[in-house]
N, C-alpha and C positions, 0 to 999 in steps of 0.2 A: 504494499500499499504505501502510495505516493504521502508525502509530509511535504509541510509548508511552515517554515519559520517568519516571523517579523523581529526585527531590532529597531526601535524608537529612540531615535538619536539629534538630541537639540543643540545644531550647530553655536561657535562662540555670531556674533553679526558680522559678516562675513567673510565666513570662512567655509559653508556649505560646498562649493567648487570645490575647497581642495580636499573636504573630508570625501565628497564621491572620488575626485581621485583617487586618496592612498587607500579606498577599498578596491579602485579597478584595479590600480596596480597590484596590490597584496594576491587578488586572484589570476594574475593571468595564465600566471601556471595551469590555473585550474584548481579545483578542488574534487577529488574520489568524492562520488554519490550526490553531488550539487548536477544538476541540469539544467538549471538556468536562477538569475538573480534579475530585478529587477529596483533600482532604487528611484524612490518618488519624493518628489517636492510637495509639500499638505501645502495648505494654506493659511495653516499657521508658520510657515518656515520650519517646521520638523523634516528632516530625513527618514522613511523608511526603508531599510531596506530589506525584499520579501524574497526569500529562500527557497527555492520548489527543490526537493531531496527527492530522489529516487524512493527511498525506504525510510522509517523511522530510525533503522537500524546506521542507516549512513548517516541519518543525523545524529546520533549518538555518539559513534566514531567522531564525527567532525567535532562535536561537544564537547567531548571528554579528553580528543589530540590535541598536540599542540599546536594553536591557532593563534594571532597574534594580531587582529582587524581591531579589537576595543584598544590595545597599546598603542598601536601605531595612531587613530582617529581620538584618544580622551584628553591632548592637551588643547584638542582644537571645540570642546563640546562645552557646554552649559551641563547638558546630562546628559547620559544615553540608559536605554534599557536593555542588557544581553538577555530578557528571560522573553521567552515566546509570549506578543501579544496579541489580543485580538482586538481586535480595533478597526471599524469603518474609516475608509480615507478617500478622499475627495483630491486627483492635484493632478500636477502635470507629472508625465515618467521623464526624467530627463536623461536616466541611464537602465539600458537593458540589454541583454546578452546573452546568447548560450554560451552554456559553462563549455571547456573546453576538455 
């Protein structure tokens, strides 16, 4: 069964593009089990990183593995939520790609 996870990020003023680029760069070589991810800019200037995983097991392997996305971006954020977030959103998709 596929799995979707969402990370909500509140970037510091003017740093949304830098946060997006750091996330994109950190995933350039692909992440095992990650089929697709989107980065959405909401009306509230919040970024949502929506990850589509091949399975719950792939998601858990990632969560329990040595990933560093949060460490890369935390200095550019007022707040981020690394828990799985259920939230309705409305905004422009500013980056979307199929994982390699």
